[in-house]
C-alpha positions in Angstrom: 0.0 0.0 0.0 2.9 2.3 0.7 4.2 1.9 -2.8 0.8 3.0 -4.2 0.7 6.1 -2.0 4.3 7.0 -3.0 3.4 6.5 -6.7 0.4 8.7 -6.2 2.4 11.5 -4.6 5.0 11.4 -7.4 2.3 11.6 -10.0 0.6 14.6 -8.3 4.0 16.4 -8.0 4.8 15.7 -11.7 1.4 17.0 -12.9 1.7 20.0 -10.6 5.2 20.8 -12.0 3.9 20.5 -15.5 1.0 22.8 -14.9 3.2 25.4 -13.2 5.7 25.2 -16.1 2.8 25.4 -18.7 1.3 28.5 -17.1 4.7 30.1 -17.1 5.4 29.1 -20.8 2.0 29.2 -22.6 3.8 29.5 -26.0 5.3 26.0 -25.5 2.2 24.1 -24.6 -0.2 22.5 -27.1 -3.6 24.2 -26.8 -6.6 22.1 -25.9 -9.4 22.5 -28.4 -12.6 24.0 -27.0 -16.1 24.8 -28.1 -19.1 26.5 -26.6 -21.4 24.3 -24.7 -24.4 23.1 -26.8 -22.7 23.8 -30.2 -22.1 20.2 -31.0 -19.0 18.0 -31.0 -15.7 18.1 -32.8 -15.3 16.7 -36.3 -13.7 13.2 -36.7 -10.6 14.9 -38.1 -10.2 17.2 -35.1 -10.7 14.3 -32.7 -8.1 12.3 -34.5 -5.5 15.2 -34.7 -6.0 16.0 -31.0 -5.6 12.4 -29.8 -2.8 11.7 -32.2 -0.9 14.7 -30.7 -1.6 13.5 -27.2 -0.3 10.0 -27.8 2.1 10.6 -30.6 4.3 13.3 -29.2 5.3 11.6 -26.1 5.7 8.1 -27.7 3.4 6.8 -25.0 1.6 4.4 -27.2 2.3 2.5 -30.3 0.3 3.0 -33.5 -1.9 -0.1 -32.9 -2.9 1.0 -29.5 -3.7 4.5 -30.7 -5.8 3.1 -33.5 -7.7 0.9 -31.1 -8.3 3.9 -28.7 -9.5 6.1 -31.6 -11.9 3.4 -32.7 -13.2 3.0 -29.2 -13.6 6.8 -28.7 -15.7 7.1 -31.9 -18.1 4.6 -30.6 -18.3 6.1 -27.1 
């Protein structure tokens, strides 16, 4: 249980550091797309480009995993 709590603390510290850095360097942070409430969703192309950027830039996921996630997100 202690390992989980330590991992949680590290994750919170990392996210906090990233947010602090992002607020200090807005020109270096990828913008998150936004729309007014009630105006509909984003196009398939916009969804794909956003999630590709999220997964592709950090090399977090391989292409197959990204494709499966995008297929799942379209159905959800």
